[in-house]
mmCIF entry with sequence, helices, sheets and N, C-alpha, C, O atoms, coordinates in Angstrom:
data_MODEL
# 
_entry.id   MODEL 
# 
_entity.id                         1 
_entity.type                       polymer 
_entity.pdbx_number_of_molecules   1 
# 
_entity_poly.entity_id                      1 
_entity_poly.type                           'polypeptide(L)' 
_entity_poly.nstd_linkage                   no 
_entity_poly.nstd_monomer                   no 
_entity_poly.pdbx_seq_one_letter_code       MALALLWFPVVALTVDRLGRWLRRPRAARAVEAVTGAALGVLGLALLLAPLRA 
_entity_poly.pdbx_seq_one_letter_code_can   MALALLWFPVVALTVDRLGRWLRRPRAARAVEAVTGAALGVLGLALLLAPLRA 
_entity_poly.pdbx_strand_id                 A 
# 
loop_
_entity_poly_seq.entity_id 
_entity_poly_seq.num 
_entity_poly_seq.mon_id 
_entity_poly_seq.hetero 
1 1  MET n 
1 2  ALA n 
1 3  LEU n 
1 4  ALA n 
1 5  LEU n 
1 6  LEU n 
1 7  TRP n 
1 8  PHE n 
1 9  PRO n 
1 10 VAL n 
1 11 VAL n 
1 12 ALA n 
1 13 LEU n 
1 14 THR n 
1 15 VAL n 
1 16 ASP n 
1 17 ARG n 
1 18 LEU n 
1 19 GLY n 
1 20 ARG n 
1 21 TRP n 
1 22 LEU n 
1 23 ARG n 
1 24 ARG n 
1 25 PRO n 
1 26 ARG n 
1 27 ALA n 
1 28 ALA n 
1 29 ARG n 
1 30 ALA n 
1 31 VAL n 
1 32 GLU n 
1 33 ALA n 
1 34 VAL n 
1 35 THR n 
1 36 GLY n 
1 37 ALA n 
1 38 ALA n 
1 39 LEU n 
1 40 GLY n 
1 41 VAL n 
1 42 LEU n 
1 43 GLY n 
1 44 LEU n 
1 45 ALA n 
1 46 LEU n 
1 47 LEU n 
1 48 LEU n 
1 49 ALA n 
1 50 PRO n 
1 51 LEU n 
1 52 ARG n 
1 53 ALA n 
# 
_struct_asym.id          A 
_struct_asym.entity_id   1 
# 
loop_
_struct_conf.conf_type_id 
_struct_conf.id 
_struct_conf.pdbx_PDB_helix_id 
_struct_conf.beg_label_comp_id 
_struct_conf.beg_label_asym_id 
_struct_conf.beg_label_seq_id 
_struct_conf.pdbx_beg_PDB_ins_code 
_struct_conf.end_label_comp_id 
_struct_conf.end_label_asym_id 
_struct_conf.end_label_seq_id 
_struct_conf.pdbx_end_PDB_ins_code 
_struct_conf.beg_auth_comp_id 
_struct_conf.beg_auth_asym_id 
_struct_conf.beg_auth_seq_id 
_struct_conf.end_auth_comp_id 
_struct_conf.end_auth_asym_id 
_struct_conf.end_auth_seq_id 
_struct_conf.pdbx_PDB_helix_class 
_struct_conf.details 
_struct_conf.pdbx_PDB_helix_length 
HELX_P HELX_P1 AA1 ALA A 2  ? LEU A 22 ? ALA A 2  LEU A 22 1 ? 21 
HELX_P HELX_P2 AA2 PRO A 25 ? ARG A 52 ? PRO A 25 ARG A 52 1 ? 28 
# 
_struct_conf_type.id          HELX_P 
_struct_conf_type.criteria    ? 
_struct_conf_type.reference   ? 
# 
loop_
_atom_site.group_PDB 
_atom_site.id 
_atom_site.type_symbol 
_atom_site.label_atom_id 
_atom_site.label_alt_id 
_atom_site.label_comp_id 
_atom_site.label_asym_id 
_atom_site.label_entity_id 
_atom_site.label_seq_id 
_atom_site.pdbx_PDB_ins_code 
_atom_site.Cartn_x 
_atom_site.Cartn_y 
_atom_site.Cartn_z 
_atom_site.occupancy 
_atom_site.B_iso_or_equiv 
_atom_site.pdbx_formal_charge 
_atom_site.auth_seq_id 
_atom_site.auth_comp_id 
_atom_site.auth_asym_id 
_atom_site.auth_atom_id 
_atom_site.pdbx_PDB_model_num 
ATOM 1   N N  . MET A 1 1  ? 148.174 -11.629 -54.217 1.00 0.00 ? 1  MET A N  1 
ATOM 2   C CA . MET A 1 1  ? 148.002 -12.775 -55.079 1.00 0.00 ? 1  MET A CA 1 
ATOM 3   C C  . MET A 1 1  ? 148.037 -12.336 -56.544 1.00 0.00 ? 1  MET A C  1 
ATOM 4   O O  . MET A 1 1  ? 148.624 -13.015 -57.386 1.00 0.00 ? 1  MET A O  1 
ATOM 5   N N  . ALA A 1 2  ? 147.417 -11.219 -56.836 1.00 0.00 ? 2  ALA A N  1 
ATOM 6   C CA . ALA A 1 2  ? 147.425 -10.731 -58.214 1.00 0.00 ? 2  ALA A CA 1 
ATOM 7   C C  . ALA A 1 2  ? 148.846 -10.398 -58.660 1.00 0.00 ? 2  ALA A C  1 
ATOM 8   O O  . ALA A 1 2  ? 149.224 -10.647 -59.804 1.00 0.00 ? 2  ALA A O  1 
ATOM 9   N N  . LEU A 1 3  ? 149.620 -9.837  -57.747 1.00 0.00 ? 3  LEU A N  1 
ATOM 10  C CA . LEU A 1 3  ? 151.007 -9.512  -58.071 1.00 0.00 ? 3  LEU A CA 1 
ATOM 11  C C  . LEU A 1 3  ? 151.801 -10.789 -58.371 1.00 0.00 ? 3  LEU A C  1 
ATOM 12  O O  . LEU A 1 3  ? 152.607 -10.818 -59.301 1.00 0.00 ? 3  LEU A O  1 
ATOM 13  N N  . ALA A 1 4  ? 151.574 -11.825 -57.594 1.00 0.00 ? 4  ALA A N  1 
ATOM 14  C CA . ALA A 1 4  ? 152.255 -13.103 -57.831 1.00 0.00 ? 4  ALA A CA 1 
ATOM 15  C C  . ALA A 1 4  ? 151.854 -13.689 -59.174 1.00 0.00 ? 4  ALA A C  1 
ATOM 16  O O  . ALA A 1 4  ? 152.694 -14.263 -59.867 1.00 0.00 ? 4  ALA A O  1 
ATOM 17  N N  . LEU A 1 5  ? 150.596 -13.559 -59.555 1.00 0.00 ? 5  LEU A N  1 
ATOM 18  C CA . LEU A 1 5  ? 150.136 -14.076 -60.847 1.00 0.00 ? 5  LEU A CA 1 
ATOM 19  C C  . LEU A 1 5  ? 150.785 -13.338 -62.016 1.00 0.00 ? 5  LEU A C  1 
ATOM 20  O O  . LEU A 1 5  ? 150.916 -13.893 -63.107 1.00 0.00 ? 5  LEU A O  1 
ATOM 21  N N  . LEU A 1 6  ? 151.186 -12.100 -61.792 1.00 0.00 ? 6  LEU A N  1 
ATOM 22  C CA . LEU A 1 6  ? 151.884 -11.341 -62.828 1.00 0.00 ? 6  LEU A CA 1 
ATOM 23  C C  . LEU A 1 6  ? 153.390 -11.556 -62.759 1.00 0.00 ? 6  LEU A C  1 
ATOM 24  O O  . LEU A 1 6  ? 154.048 -11.653 -63.795 1.00 0.00 ? 6  LEU A O  1 
ATOM 25  N N  . TRP A 1 7  ? 153.940 -11.631 -61.559 1.00 0.00 ? 7  TRP A N  1 
ATOM 26  C CA . TRP A 1 7  ? 155.380 -11.675 -61.365 1.00 0.00 ? 7  TRP A CA 1 
ATOM 27  C C  . TRP A 1 7  ? 155.988 -13.013 -61.795 1.00 0.00 ? 7  TRP A C  1 
ATOM 28  O O  . TRP A 1 7  ? 156.973 -13.024 -62.533 1.00 0.00 ? 7  TRP A O  1 
ATOM 29  N N  . PHE A 1 8  ? 155.426 -14.128 -61.354 1.00 0.00 ? 8  PHE A N  1 
ATOM 30  C CA . PHE A 1 8  ? 156.044 -15.420 -61.619 1.00 0.00 ? 8  PHE A CA 1 
ATOM 31  C C  . PHE A 1 8  ? 156.102 -15.787 -63.097 1.00 0.00 ? 8  PHE A C  1 
ATOM 32  O O  . PHE A 1 8  ? 157.115 -16.345 -63.518 1.00 0.00 ? 8  PHE A O  1 
ATOM 33  N N  . PRO A 1 9  ? 155.095 -15.516 -63.906 1.00 0.00 ? 9  PRO A N  1 
ATOM 34  C CA . PRO A 1 9  ? 155.260 -15.786 -65.349 1.00 0.00 ? 9  PRO A CA 1 
ATOM 35  C C  . PRO A 1 9  ? 156.360 -14.934 -65.984 1.00 0.00 ? 9  PRO A C  1 
ATOM 36  O O  . PRO A 1 9  ? 157.060 -15.400 -66.883 1.00 0.00 ? 9  PRO A O  1 
ATOM 37  N N  . VAL A 1 10 ? 156.514 -13.706 -65.529 1.00 0.00 ? 10 VAL A N  1 
ATOM 38  C CA . VAL A 1 10 ? 157.594 -12.852 -66.051 1.00 0.00 ? 10 VAL A CA 1 
ATOM 39  C C  . VAL A 1 10 ? 158.944 -13.456 -65.694 1.00 0.00 ? 10 VAL A C  1 
ATOM 40  O O  . VAL A 1 10 ? 159.839 -13.519 -66.537 1.00 0.00 ? 10 VAL A O  1 
ATOM 41  N N  . VAL A 1 11 ? 159.095 -13.893 -64.465 1.00 0.00 ? 11 VAL A N  1 
ATOM 42  C CA . VAL A 1 11 ? 160.349 -14.520 -64.039 1.00 0.00 ? 11 VAL A CA 1 
ATOM 43  C C  . VAL A 1 11 ? 160.605 -15.797 -64.847 1.00 0.00 ? 11 VAL A C  1 
ATOM 44  O O  . VAL A 1 11 ? 161.728 -16.025 -65.297 1.00 0.00 ? 11 VAL A O  1 
ATOM 45  N N  . ALA A 1 12 ? 159.593 -16.615 -65.030 1.00 0.00 ? 12 ALA A N  1 
ATOM 46  C CA . ALA A 1 12 ? 159.744 -17.865 -65.771 1.00 0.00 ? 12 ALA A CA 1 
ATOM 47  C C  . ALA A 1 12 ? 160.155 -17.607 -67.222 1.00 0.00 ? 12 ALA A C  1 
ATOM 48  O O  . ALA A 1 12 ? 161.041 -18.288 -67.740 1.00 0.00 ? 12 ALA A O  1 
ATOM 49  N N  . LEU A 1 13 ? 159.539 -16.656 -67.867 1.00 0.00 ? 13 LEU A N  1 
ATOM 50  C CA . LEU A 1 13 ? 159.898 -16.340 -69.253 1.00 0.00 ? 13 LEU A CA 1 
ATOM 51  C C  . LEU A 1 13 ? 161.305 -15.770 -69.358 1.00 0.00 ? 13 LEU A C  1 
ATOM 52  O O  . LEU A 1 13 ? 162.042 -16.087 -70.292 1.00 0.00 ? 13 LEU A O  1 
ATOM 53  N N  . THR A 1 14 ? 161.675 -14.933 -68.402 1.00 0.00 ? 14 THR A N  1 
ATOM 54  C CA . THR A 1 14 ? 163.022 -14.359 -68.396 1.00 0.00 ? 14 THR A CA 1 
ATOM 55  C C  . THR A 1 14 ? 164.073 -15.446 -68.211 1.00 0.00 ? 14 THR A C  1 
ATOM 56  O O  . THR A 1 14 ? 165.081 -15.459 -68.918 1.00 0.00 ? 14 THR A O  1 
ATOM 57  N N  . VAL A 1 15 ? 163.851 -16.344 -67.282 1.00 0.00 ? 15 VAL A N  1 
ATOM 58  C CA . VAL A 1 15 ? 164.800 -17.425 -67.043 1.00 0.00 ? 15 VAL A CA 1 
ATOM 59  C C  . VAL A 1 15 ? 164.882 -18.331 -68.271 1.00 0.00 ? 15 VAL A C  1 
ATOM 60  O O  . VAL A 1 15 ? 165.970 -18.788 -68.622 1.00 0.00 ? 15 VAL A O  1 
ATOM 61  N N  . ASP A 1 16 ? 163.772 -18.594 -68.919 1.00 0.00 ? 16 ASP A N  1 
ATOM 62  C CA . ASP A 1 16 ? 163.777 -19.425 -70.119 1.00 0.00 ? 16 ASP A CA 1 
ATOM 63  C C  . ASP A 1 16 ? 164.622 -18.790 -71.216 1.00 0.00 ? 16 ASP A C  1 
ATOM 64  O O  . ASP A 1 16 ? 165.451 -19.462 -71.830 1.00 0.00 ? 16 ASP A O  1 
ATOM 65  N N  . ARG A 1 17 ? 164.420 -17.525 -71.462 1.00 0.00 ? 17 ARG A N  1 
ATOM 66  C CA . ARG A 1 17 ? 165.181 -16.846 -72.524 1.00 0.00 ? 17 ARG A CA 1 
ATOM 67  C C  . ARG A 1 17 ? 166.649 -16.730 -72.152 1.00 0.00 ? 17 ARG A C  1 
ATOM 68  O O  . ARG A 1 17 ? 167.523 -16.893 -73.004 1.00 0.00 ? 17 ARG A O  1 
ATOM 69  N N  . LEU A 1 18 ? 166.924 -16.448 -70.886 1.00 0.00 ? 18 LEU A N  1 
ATOM 70  C CA . LEU A 1 18 ? 168.300 -16.353 -70.429 1.00 0.00 ? 18 LEU A CA 1 
ATOM 71  C C  . LEU A 1 18 ? 168.992 -17.704 -70.556 1.00 0.00 ? 18 LEU A C  1 
ATOM 72  O O  . LEU A 1 18 ? 170.163 -17.767 -70.931 1.00 0.00 ? 18 LEU A O  1 
ATOM 73  N N  . GLY A 1 19 ? 168.281 -18.781 -70.249 1.00 0.00 ? 19 GLY A N  1 
ATOM 74  C CA . GLY A 1 19 ? 168.841 -20.115 -70.384 1.00 0.00 ? 19 GLY A CA 1 
ATOM 75  C C  . GLY A 1 19 ? 169.202 -20.449 -71.812 1.00 0.00 ? 19 GLY A C  1 
ATOM 76  O O  . GLY A 1 19 ? 170.252 -21.037 -72.069 1.00 0.00 ? 19 GLY A O  1 
ATOM 77  N N  . ARG A 1 20 ? 168.357 -20.086 -72.728 1.00 0.00 ? 20 ARG A N  1 
ATOM 78  C CA . ARG A 1 20 ? 168.657 -20.313 -74.149 1.00 0.00 ? 20 ARG A CA 1 
ATOM 79  C C  . ARG A 1 20 ? 169.901 -19.545 -74.560 1.00 0.00 ? 20 ARG A C  1 
ATOM 80  O O  . ARG A 1 20 ? 170.750 -20.063 -75.286 1.00 0.00 ? 20 ARG A O  1 
ATOM 81  N N  . TRP A 1 21 ? 170.007 -18.296 -74.088 1.00 0.00 ? 21 TRP A N  1 
ATOM 82  C CA . TRP A 1 21 ? 171.150 -17.454 -74.435 1.00 0.00 ? 21 TRP A CA 1 
ATOM 83  C C  . TRP A 1 21 ? 172.428 -18.022 -73.826 1.00 0.00 ? 21 TRP A C  1 
ATOM 84  O O  . TRP A 1 21 ? 173.472 -18.023 -74.477 1.00 0.00 ? 21 TRP A O  1 
ATOM 85  N N  . LEU A 1 22 ? 172.360 -18.500 -72.600 1.00 0.00 ? 22 LEU A N  1 
ATOM 86  C CA . LEU A 1 22 ? 173.551 -19.008 -71.921 1.00 0.00 ? 22 LEU A CA 1 
ATOM 87  C C  . LEU A 1 22 ? 174.031 -20.341 -72.488 1.00 0.00 ? 22 LEU A C  1 
ATOM 88  O O  . LEU A 1 22 ? 175.176 -20.726 -72.251 1.00 0.00 ? 22 LEU A O  1 
ATOM 89  N N  . ARG A 1 23 ? 173.193 -21.046 -73.222 1.00 0.00 ? 23 ARG A N  1 
ATOM 90  C CA . ARG A 1 23 ? 173.607 -22.314 -73.831 1.00 0.00 ? 23 ARG A CA 1 
ATOM 91  C C  . ARG A 1 23 ? 174.489 -22.097 -75.055 1.00 0.00 ? 23 ARG A C  1 
ATOM 92  O O  . ARG A 1 23 ? 175.122 -23.036 -75.537 1.00 0.00 ? 23 ARG A O  1 
ATOM 93  N N  . ARG A 1 24 ? 174.533 -20.893 -75.550 1.00 0.00 ? 24 ARG A N  1 
ATOM 94  C CA . ARG A 1 24 ? 175.398 -20.600 -76.695 1.00 0.00 ? 24 ARG A CA 1 
ATOM 95  C C  . ARG A 1 24 ? 176.852 -20.601 -76.221 1.00 0.00 ? 24 ARG A C  1 
ATOM 96  O O  . ARG A 1 24 ? 177.160 -20.064 -75.157 1.00 0.00 ? 24 ARG A O  1 
ATOM 97  N N  . PRO A 1 25 ? 177.745 -21.201 -77.008 1.00 0.00 ? 25 PRO A N  1 
ATOM 98  C CA . PRO A 1 25 ? 179.151 -21.269 -76.581 1.00 0.00 ? 25 PRO A CA 1 
ATOM 99  C C  . PRO A 1 25 ? 179.787 -19.895 -76.362 1.00 0.00 ? 25 PRO A C  1 
ATOM 100 O O  . PRO A 1 25 ? 180.563 -19.713 -75.425 1.00 0.00 ? 25 PRO A O  1 
ATOM 101 N N  . ARG A 1 26 ? 179.466 -18.947 -77.208 1.00 0.00 ? 26 ARG A N  1 
ATOM 102 C CA . ARG A 1 26 ? 180.061 -17.619 -77.078 1.00 0.00 ? 26 ARG A CA 1 
ATOM 103 C C  . ARG A 1 26 ? 179.597 -16.927 -75.795 1.00 0.00 ? 26 ARG A C  1 
ATOM 104 O O  . ARG A 1 26 ? 180.393 -16.284 -75.111 1.00 0.00 ? 26 ARG A O  1 
ATOM 105 N N  . ALA A 1 27 ? 178.337 -17.057 -75.477 1.00 0.00 ? 27 ALA A N  1 
ATOM 106 C CA . ALA A 1 27 ? 177.808 -16.460 -74.255 1.00 0.00 ? 27 ALA A CA 1 
ATOM 107 C C  . ALA A 1 27 ? 178.384 -17.147 -73.028 1.00 0.00 ? 27 ALA A C  1 
ATOM 108 O O  . ALA A 1 27 ? 178.701 -16.486 -72.039 1.00 0.00 ? 27 ALA A O  1 
ATOM 109 N N  . ALA A 1 28 ? 178.523 -18.468 -73.082 1.00 0.00 ? 28 ALA A N  1 
ATOM 110 C CA . ALA A 1 28 ? 179.088 -19.204 -71.951 1.00 0.00 ? 28 ALA A CA 1 
ATOM 111 C C  . ALA A 1 28 ? 180.530 -18.781 -71.707 1.00 0.00 ? 28 ALA A C  1 
ATOM 112 O O  . ALA A 1 28 ? 180.942 -18.624 -70.558 1.00 0.00 ? 28 ALA A O  1 
ATOM 113 N N  . ARG A 1 29 ? 181.297 -18.596 -72.771 1.00 0.00 ? 29 ARG A N  1 
ATOM 114 C CA . ARG A 1 29 ? 182.682 -18.129 -72.614 1.00 0.00 ? 29 ARG A CA 1 
ATOM 115 C C  . ARG A 1 29 ? 182.721 -16.733 -72.017 1.00 0.00 ? 29 ARG A C  1 
ATOM 116 O O  . ARG A 1 29 ? 183.575 -16.438 -71.181 1.00 0.00 ? 29 ARG A O  1 
ATOM 117 N N  . ALA A 1 30 ? 181.804 -15.874 -72.440 1.00 0.00 ? 30 ALA A N  1 
ATOM 118 C CA . ALA A 1 30 ? 181.769 -14.517 -71.906 1.00 0.00 ? 30 ALA A CA 1 
ATOM 119 C C  . ALA A 1 30 ? 181.438 -14.530 -70.414 1.00 0.00 ? 30 ALA A C  1 
ATOM 120 O O  . ALA A 1 30 ? 182.050 -13.799 -69.636 1.00 0.00 ? 30 ALA A O  1 
ATOM 121 N N  . VAL A 1 31 ? 180.483 -15.347 -70.020 1.00 0.00 ? 31 VAL A N  1 
ATOM 122 C CA . VAL A 1 31 ? 180.125 -15.452 -68.607 1.00 0.00 ? 31 VAL A CA 1 
ATOM 123 C C  . VAL A 1 31 ? 181.311 -15.984 -67.809 1.00 0.00 ? 31 VAL A C  1 
ATOM 124 O O  . VAL A 1 31 ? 181.596 -15.485 -66.720 1.00 0.00 ? 31 VAL A O  1 
ATOM 125 N N  . GLU A 1 32 ? 181.999 -16.985 -68.333 1.00 0.00 ? 32 GLU A N  1 
ATOM 126 C CA . GLU A 1 32 ? 183.164 -17.533 -67.649 1.00 0.00 ? 32 GLU A CA 1 
ATOM 127 C C  . GLU A 1 32 ? 184.276 -16.499 -67.534 1.00 0.00 ? 32 GLU A C  1 
ATOM 128 O O  . GLU A 1 32 ? 184.948 -16.432 -66.505 1.00 0.00 ? 32 GLU A O  1 
ATOM 129 N N  . ALA A 1 33 ? 184.480 -15.696 -68.569 1.00 0.00 ? 33 ALA A N  1 
ATOM 130 C CA . ALA A 1 33 ? 185.522 -14.666 -68.530 1.00 0.00 ? 33 ALA A CA 1 
ATOM 131 C C  . ALA A 1 33 ? 185.196 -13.598 -67.493 1.00 0.00 ? 33 ALA A C  1 
ATOM 132 O O  . ALA A 1 33 ? 186.070 -13.181 -66.733 1.00 0.00 ? 33 ALA A O  1 
ATOM 133 N N  . VAL A 1 34 ? 183.952 -13.159 -67.458 1.00 0.00 ? 34 VAL A N  1 
ATOM 134 C CA . VAL A 1 34 ? 183.553 -12.143 -66.485 1.00 0.00 ? 34 VAL A CA 1 
ATOM 135 C C  . VAL A 1 34 ? 183.645 -12.692 -65.070 1.00 0.00 ? 34 VAL A C  1 
ATOM 136 O O  . VAL A 1 34 ? 184.118 -12.006 -64.164 1.00 0.00 ? 34 VAL A O  1 
ATOM 137 N N  . THR A 1 35 ? 183.197 -13.918 -64.879 1.00 0.00 ? 35 THR A N  1 
ATOM 138 C CA . THR A 1 35 ? 183.267 -14.539 -63.560 1.00 0.00 ? 35 THR A CA 1 
ATOM 139 C C  . THR A 1 35 ? 184.717 -14.712 -63.125 1.00 0.00 ? 35 THR A C  1 
ATOM 140 O O  . THR A 1 35 ? 185.056 -14.432 -61.975 1.00 0.00 ? 35 THR A O  1 
ATOM 141 N N  . GLY A 1 36 ? 185.564 -15.165 -64.019 1.00 0.00 ? 36 GLY A N  1 
ATOM 142 C CA . GLY A 1 36 ? 186.976 -15.337 -63.700 1.00 0.00 ? 36 GLY A CA 1 
ATOM 143 C C  . GLY A 1 36 ? 187.647 -14.021 -63.339 1.00 0.00 ? 36 GLY A C  1 
ATOM 144 O O  . GLY A 1 36 ? 188.436 -13.955 -62.397 1.00 0.00 ? 36 GLY A O  1 
ATOM 145 N N  . ALA A 1 37 ? 187.331 -12.978 -64.091 1.00 0.00 ? 37 ALA A N  1 
ATOM 146 C CA . ALA A 1 37 ? 187.909 -11.665 -63.791 1.00 0.00 ? 37 ALA A CA 1 
ATOM 147 C C  . ALA A 1 37 ? 187.428 -11.153 -62.435 1.00 0.00 ? 37 ALA A C  1 
ATOM 148 O O  . ALA A 1 37 ? 188.213 -10.606 -61.661 1.00 0.00 ? 37 ALA A O  1 
ATOM 149 N N  . ALA A 1 38 ? 186.146 -11.328 -62.149 1.00 0.00 ? 38 ALA A N  1 
ATOM 150 C CA . ALA A 1 38 ? 185.600 -10.866 -60.864 1.00 0.00 ? 38 ALA A CA 1 
ATOM 151 C C  . ALA A 1 38 ? 186.236 -11.626 -59.703 1.00 0.00 ? 38 ALA A C  1 
ATOM 152 O O  . ALA A 1 38 ? 186.575 -11.027 -58.683 1.00 0.00 ? 38 ALA A O  1 
ATOM 153 N N  . LEU A 1 39 ? 186.400 -12.933 -59.851 1.00 0.00 ? 39 LEU A N  1 
ATOM 154 C CA . LEU A 1 39 ? 187.033 -13.724 -58.798 1.00 0.00 ? 39 LEU A CA 1 
ATOM 155 C C  . LEU A 1 39 ? 188.509 -13.368 -58.644 1.00 0.00 ? 39 LEU A C  1 
ATOM 156 O O  . LEU A 1 39 ? 189.033 -13.372 -57.530 1.00 0.00 ? 39 LEU A O  1 
ATOM 157 N N  . GLY A 1 40 ? 189.176 -13.066 -59.738 1.00 0.00 ? 40 GLY A N  1 
ATOM 158 C CA . GLY A 1 40 ? 190.570 -12.626 -59.673 1.00 0.00 ? 40 GLY A CA 1 
ATOM 159 C C  . GLY A 1 40 ? 190.714 -11.307 -58.931 1.00 0.00 ? 40 GLY A C  1 
ATOM 160 O O  . GLY A 1 40 ? 191.615 -11.144 -58.108 1.00 0.00 ? 40 GLY A O  1 
ATOM 161 N N  . VAL A 1 41 ? 189.836 -10.382 -59.220 1.00 0.00 ? 41 VAL A N  1 
ATOM 162 C CA . VAL A 1 41 ? 189.858 -9.090  -58.516 1.00 0.00 ? 41 VAL A CA 1 
ATOM 163 C C  . VAL A 1 41 ? 189.558 -9.281  -57.040 1.00 0.00 ? 41 VAL A C  1 
ATOM 164 O O  . VAL A 1 41 ? 190.208 -8.670  -56.192 1.00 0.00 ? 41 VAL A O  1 
ATOM 165 N N  . LEU A 1 42 ? 188.588 -10.116 -56.724 1.00 0.00 ? 42 LEU A N  1 
ATOM 166 C CA . LEU A 1 42 ? 188.262 -10.397 -55.327 1.00 0.00 ? 42 LEU A CA 1 
ATOM 167 C C  . LEU A 1 42 ? 189.454 -11.035 -54.612 1.00 0.00 ? 42 LEU A C  1 
ATOM 168 O O  . LEU A 1 42 ? 189.775 -10.652 -53.487 1.00 0.00 ? 42 LEU A O  1 
ATOM 169 N N  . GLY A 1 43 ? 190.102 -11.990 -55.245 1.00 0.00 ? 43 GLY A N  1 
ATOM 170 C CA . GLY A 1 43 ? 191.285 -12.622 -54.654 1.00 0.00 ? 43 GLY A CA 1 
ATOM 171 C C  . GLY A 1 43 ? 192.404 -11.638 -54.425 1.00 0.00 ? 43 GLY A C  1 
ATOM 172 O O  . GLY A 1 43 ? 193.053 -11.669 -53.379 1.00 0.00 ? 43 GLY A O  1 
ATOM 173 N N  . LEU A 1 44 ? 192.641 -10.773 -55.375 1.00 0.00 ? 44 LEU A N  1 
ATOM 174 C CA . LEU A 1 44 ? 193.673 -9.747  -55.236 1.00 0.00 ? 44 LEU A CA 1 
ATOM 175 C C  . LEU A 1 44 ? 193.337 -8.791  -54.101 1.00 0.00 ? 44 LEU A C  1 
ATOM 176 O O  . LEU A 1 44 ? 194.218 -8.409  -53.331 1.00 0.00 ? 44 LEU A O  1 
ATOM 177 N N  . ALA A 1 45 ? 192.086 -8.407  -53.993 1.00 0.00 ? 45 ALA A N  1 
ATOM 178 C CA . ALA A 1 45 ? 191.667 -7.517  -52.908 1.00 0.00 ? 45 ALA A CA 1 
ATOM 179 C C  . ALA A 1 45 ? 191.859 -8.191  -51.549 1.00 0.00 ? 45 ALA A C  1 
ATOM 180 O O  . ALA A 1 45 ? 192.295 -7.550  -50.593 1.00 0.00 ? 45 ALA A O  1 
ATOM 181 N N  . LEU A 1 46 ? 191.535 -9.478  -51.464 1.00 0.00 ? 46 LEU A N  1 
ATOM 182 C CA . LEU A 1 46 ? 191.742 -10.205 -50.210 1.00 0.00 ? 46 LEU A CA 1 
ATOM 183 C C  . LEU A 1 46 ? 193.222 -10.366 -49.898 1.00 0.00 ? 46 LEU A C  1 
ATOM 184 O O  . LEU A 1 46 ? 193.624 -10.320 -48.735 1.00 0.00 ? 46 LEU A O  1 
ATOM 185 N N  . LEU A 1 47 ? 194.017 -10.549 -50.911 1.00 0.00 ? 47 LEU A N  1 
ATOM 186 C CA . LEU A 1 47 ? 195.457 -10.678 -50.709 1.00 0.00 ? 47 LEU A CA 1 
ATOM 187 C C  . LEU A 1 47 ? 196.083 -9.379  -50.233 1.00 0.00 ? 47 LEU A C  1 
ATOM 188 O O  . LEU A 1 47 ? 196.988 -9.398  -49.399 1.00 0.00 ? 47 LEU A O  1 
ATOM 189 N N  . LEU A 1 48 ? 195.618 -8.258  -50.749 1.00 0.00 ? 48 LEU A N  1 
ATOM 190 C CA . LEU A 1 48 ? 196.200 -6.957  -50.421 1.00 0.00 ? 48 LEU A CA 1 
ATOM 191 C C  . LEU A 1 48 ? 195.560 -6.313  -49.180 1.00 0.00 ? 48 LEU A C  1 
ATOM 192 O O  . LEU A 1 48 ? 196.085 -5.324  -48.669 1.00 0.00 ? 48 LEU A O  1 
ATOM 193 N N  . ALA A 1 49 ? 194.452 -6.850  -48.697 1.00 0.00 ? 49 ALA A N  1 
ATOM 194 C CA . ALA A 1 49 ? 193.766 -6.251  -47.560 1.00 0.00 ? 49 ALA A CA 1 
ATOM 195 C C  . ALA A 1 49 ? 194.646 -6.128  -46.311 1.00 0.00 ? 49 ALA A C  1 
ATOM 196 O O  . ALA A 1 49 ? 194.612 -5.085  -45.658 1.00 0.00 ? 49 ALA A O  1 
ATOM 197 N N  . PRO A 1 50 ? 195.425 -7.144  -45.956 1.00 0.00 ? 50 PRO A N  1 
ATOM 198 C CA . PRO A 1 50 ? 196.272 -6.981  -44.758 1.00 0.00 ? 50 PRO A CA 1 
ATOM 199 C C  . PRO A 1 50 ? 197.343 -5.913  -44.923 1.00 0.00 ? 50 PRO A C  1 
ATOM 200 O O  . PRO A 1 50 ? 197.774 -5.315  -43.937 1.00 0.00 ? 50 PRO A O  1 
ATOM 201 N N  . LEU A 1 51 ? 197.766 -5.670  -46.126 1.00 0.00 ? 51 LEU A N  1 
ATOM 202 C CA . LEU A 1 51 ? 198.800 -4.647  -46.363 1.00 0.00 ? 51 LEU A CA 1 
ATOM 203 C C  . LEU A 1 51 ? 198.259 -3.233  -46.158 1.00 0.00 ? 51 LEU A C  1 
ATOM 204 O O  . LEU A 1 51 ? 199.003 -2.333  -45.768 1.00 0.00 ? 51 LEU A O  1 
ATOM 205 N N  . ARG A 1 52 ? 196.988 -3.039  -46.415 1.00 0.00 ? 52 ARG A N  1 
ATOM 206 C CA . ARG A 1 52 ? 196.381 -1.713  -46.276 1.00 0.00 ? 52 ARG A CA 1 
ATOM 207 C C  . ARG A 1 52 ? 195.941 -1.428  -44.856 1.00 0.00 ? 52 ARG A C  1 
ATOM 208 O O  . ARG A 1 52 ? 195.727 -0.270  -44.499 1.00 0.00 ? 52 ARG A O  1 
ATOM 209 N N  . ALA A 1 53 ? 195.801 -2.465  -44.034 1.00 0.00 ? 53 ALA A N  1 
ATOM 210 C CA . ALA A 1 53 ? 195.286 -2.290  -42.677 1.00 0.00 ? 53 ALA A CA 1 
ATOM 211 C C  . ALA A 1 53 ? 196.348 -1.812  -41.715 1.00 0.00 ? 53 ALA A C  1 
ATOM 212 O O  . ALA A 1 53 ? 196.067 -1.618  -40.533 1.00 0.00 ? 53 ALA A O  1 
# 
């Protein structure tokens, strides 16, 4: 219980600060670019997987 009393406020504060940061247009574009690149790499890996097998 003591651990939960320490852990949950830390999580709440972190999410609050992260939310403020993600509302910035520049940060949102960066997140979208990273997500798009990761999904592109994943798609390419799935496309090429049958060729390597």
